[in-house]
C-alpha positions as CSV (number, residue, x, y, z in Angstrom):
1,X,40.2,-58.2,31.0
2,X,40.7,-54.5,31.9
3,X,38.7,-51.9,30.1
4,X,40.3,-48.5,29.9
5,X,38.7,-45.7,27.9
6,X,40.4,-42.5,26.8
7,X,38.1,-39.5,26.1
8,X,38.9,-36.0,24.8
9,X,36.5,-33.1,24.5
10,X,37.4,-29.8,22.8
11,X,35.1,-26.8,23.0
12,X,35.3,-23.1,22.1
13,X,32.9,-20.4,21.5
14,X,35.3,-18.0,19.8
15,X,38.0,-19.9,18.0
16,X,36.0,-20.3,14.7
17,X,33.1,-18.4,13.2
18,X,30.8,-21.2,14.6
19,X,30.9,-22.8,18.0
20,X,33.4,-25.7,18.2
21,X,32.4,-28.9,20.1
22,X,34.4,-32.1,19.5
23,X,34.3,-35.2,21.6
24,X,35.6,-38.7,21.0
25,X,36.5,-41.8,22.9
26,X,38.5,-45.0,22.4
27,X,38.9,-48.2,24.4
28,X,42.6,-48.9,24.8
29,X,43.3,-52.3,23.4
30,X,46.4,-54.5,22.8
31,X,48.0,-54.5,19.3
32,X,45.9,-56.2,16.7
33,X,43.0,-57.4,18.8
34,X,40.2,-56.3,21.1
35,X,41.8,-57.4,24.4
36,X,42.0,-54.5,26.7
37,X,45.4,-53.1,27.8
38,X,46.2,-54.7,31.1
39,X,49.5,-53.1,32.2
40,X,50.4,-49.6,33.4
41,X,53.3,-47.9,35.0
42,X,50.9,-46.2,37.4
43,X,50.5,-42.5,37.7
44,X,53.9,-41.0,38.6
45,X,55.7,-37.7,38.8
46,X,59.2,-36.8,37.7
47,X,60.6,-33.7,39.4
48,X,63.7,-32.4,37.7
49,X,66.7,-31.0,39.6
50,X,68.2,-29.1,36.7
51,X,67.7,-28.3,33.0
52,X,69.4,-31.3,31.5
53,X,67.7,-34.0,29.4
54,X,66.1,-36.9,31.3
55,X,65.1,-40.3,30.0
56,X,61.5,-40.7,31.0
57,X,60.8,-44.0,29.4
58,X,63.5,-46.4,28.1
59,X,62.1,-48.2,25.0
60,X,64.3,-51.3,25.6
61,X,62.3,-52.0,28.8
62,X,59.0,-52.5,26.9
63,X,57.6,-54.7,24.1
64,X,58.7,-53.4,20.6
65,X,55.9,-52.1,18.3
66,X,53.0,-52.8,20.7
67,X,50.0,-50.6,21.4
68,X,51.4,-48.6,24.2
69,X,49.9,-45.2,25.1
70,X,51.5,-42.3,27.0
71,X,50.0,-39.6,29.1
72,X,52.1,-36.5,30.0
73,X,51.2,-33.4,31.9
74,X,53.3,-30.3,32.9
75,X,51.9,-29.5,36.4
76,X,53.7,-26.1,36.5
77,X,51.5,-23.0,37.0
78,X,54.2,-20.6,35.7
79,X,53.2,-19.9,32.0
80,X,56.7,-19.7,30.6
81,X,57.8,-23.1,32.0
82,X,57.8,-25.9,29.5
83,X,59.1,-29.5,29.0
84,X,60.5,-30.2,25.6
85,X,59.4,-33.8,24.7
86,X,61.5,-36.0,22.4
87,X,61.0,-39.4,20.9
88,X,64.0,-41.0,19.2
89,X,65.8,-37.7,19.5
90,X,63.1,-35.9,17.5
91,X,61.5,-33.0,19.2
92,X,57.7,-33.7,19.1
93,X,56.7,-30.5,21.0
94,X,56.8,-28.5,24.2
95,X,54.3,-28.9,27.0
96,X,53.8,-25.5,28.7
97,X,52.3,-25.0,32.2
98,X,49.1,-27.0,32.4
99,X,49.5,-28.6,29.0
100,X,49.1,-32.4,28.6
101,X,49.5,-34.9,25.9
102,X,48.2,-38.4,25.2
103,X,49.7,-40.4,22.3
104,X,50.6,-43.8,21.0
105,X,54.2,-45.1,21.5
106,X,55.9,-48.0,19.6
107,X,58.9,-48.5,22.0
108,X,60.8,-49.4,18.9
109,X,64.5,-50.3,19.5
110,X,65.6,-51.4,16.0
111,X,69.2,-50.9,14.9
112,X,68.4,-47.5,13.4
113,X,65.8,-46.2,15.9
114,X,65.8,-45.9,19.7
115,X,62.4,-44.6,20.6
116,X,63.2,-43.6,24.2
117,X,61.0,-40.8,25.5
118,X,63.1,-37.9,26.9
119,X,62.2,-34.6,28.5
120,X,64.2,-31.4,28.9
121,X,62.8,-28.9,31.4
122,X,63.0,-25.2,30.7
123,X,63.8,-24.5,34.4
124,X,65.1,-26.5,37.3
125,X,62.7,-28.1,39.8
126,X,59.8,-28.7,37.5
127,X,57.4,-31.6,37.7
128,X,56.0,-33.7,35.0
129,X,53.1,-36.1,35.6
130,X,53.1,-39.2,33.4
131,X,51.6,-42.7,32.9
132,X,52.3,-45.5,30.5
133,X,49.5,-47.8,29.4
134,X,51.4,-50.8,28.2
135,X,50.4,-53.6,25.8
């Protein structure tokens, strides 16, 4: 059984009136049990050629409603460059230069929902780093 742990630490000395220090971890497990997630897409990069929408992950290629996790990172160093991230045609946010995200993904493909993950770059020739941890 694989053991994969995700950890996030957030600190700031000037965001709040008091110093901020948060840290939490979770072992990534399969849906409904304590078995570790054993599949991954591997760490990959998608370099875009233009500013059109790209399908990063096609939900129909994965198990529906599992405990998948997604990691995304905009590797750009140009502050104004961002990737718009959509799931099921809903914009969930923009990843600006250096921003990253880690979130659960259902890969739902019911009749009313298609949870593909798509990205739209703000500029041509941008690179997004990504990885799928699959249940």
